[in-house]
C-alpha positions in Angstrom: 0.0 0.0 0.0 1.3 3.4 -0.9 1.6 6.1 1.8 -1.0 8.2 0.1 -3.5 5.3 0.0 -2.7 4.6 3.7 -3.3 8.2 4.7 -6.6 8.3 2.8 -7.8 5.1 4.4 -6.9 6.4 7.8 -8.5 9.9 7.2 -11.7 8.2 5.9 -11.9 6.2 9.1 -11.2 2.9 7.4 -9.4 0.0 9.1 -5.7 0.2 8.6 -4.7 -2.3 11.2 -4.2 -5.0 8.6 -1.6 -2.8 6.9 0.6 -2.5 10.0 3.5 -4.8 11.1 2.7 -5.0 14.8 5.5 -7.4 15.5 7.9 -4.4 15.5 5.8 -2.1 17.6 7.5 0.0 20.3 6.3 2.3 23.0 9.2 4.8 23.5 9.8 5.8 27.1 7.2 3.2 28.2 9.4 0.1 27.6 10.0 -1.8 30.8 13.4 -2.4 32.4 13.9 -4.6 35.5 15.8 -3.2 38.4 16.5 -4.8 41.8 16.2 -2.7 45.0 16.8 -4.0 48.5 14.4 -2.6 51.1 14.5 -3.0 54.9 11.9 -5.4 56.2 10.0 -2.6 58.0 9.5 -0.8 54.6 8.2 -4.0 53.0 5.7 -4.5 55.8 4.4 -0.9 55.4 4.3 -1.3 51.6 2.3 -4.5 52.0 -0.2 -2.9 54.3 -0.7 0.0 51.9 -1.0 -2.5 49.0 -3.7 -4.4 50.8 -5.5 -1.2 51.7 -5.5 -0.1 48.1 -6.2 -3.6 46.7 -3.1 -3.6 44.5 0.3 -5.3 44.5 3.4 -4.2 46.3 5.0 -3.5 42.9 2.1 -1.2 42.0 2.5 0.7 45.3 6.2 1.3 44.6 5.5 2.4 41.1 2.7 4.8 42.2 4.9 6.3 45.0 7.9 6.7 42.7 5.7 8.3 40.0 4.3 10.8 42.5 7.7 11.7 43.8 9.2 12.1 40.3 6.3 14.4 39.3 6.9 16.6 42.4 10.6 16.8 41.6 10.0 17.8 38.0 
């Protein structure tokens, strides 16, 4: 499909999903990278309590808290 035809199909609201190679898709700045962090036991207990209160995982609590702190620092 030529770029002009692709643009026209998109602009007209047609389905273009079949024309895309999704095996090579990327989400810049949203790609995940694993890191290891050691926490004192008392911090883990507090994180677990907060996670139970919110109904989420410990990892989610850590991500939420870090995101909030990074927004404040920006």
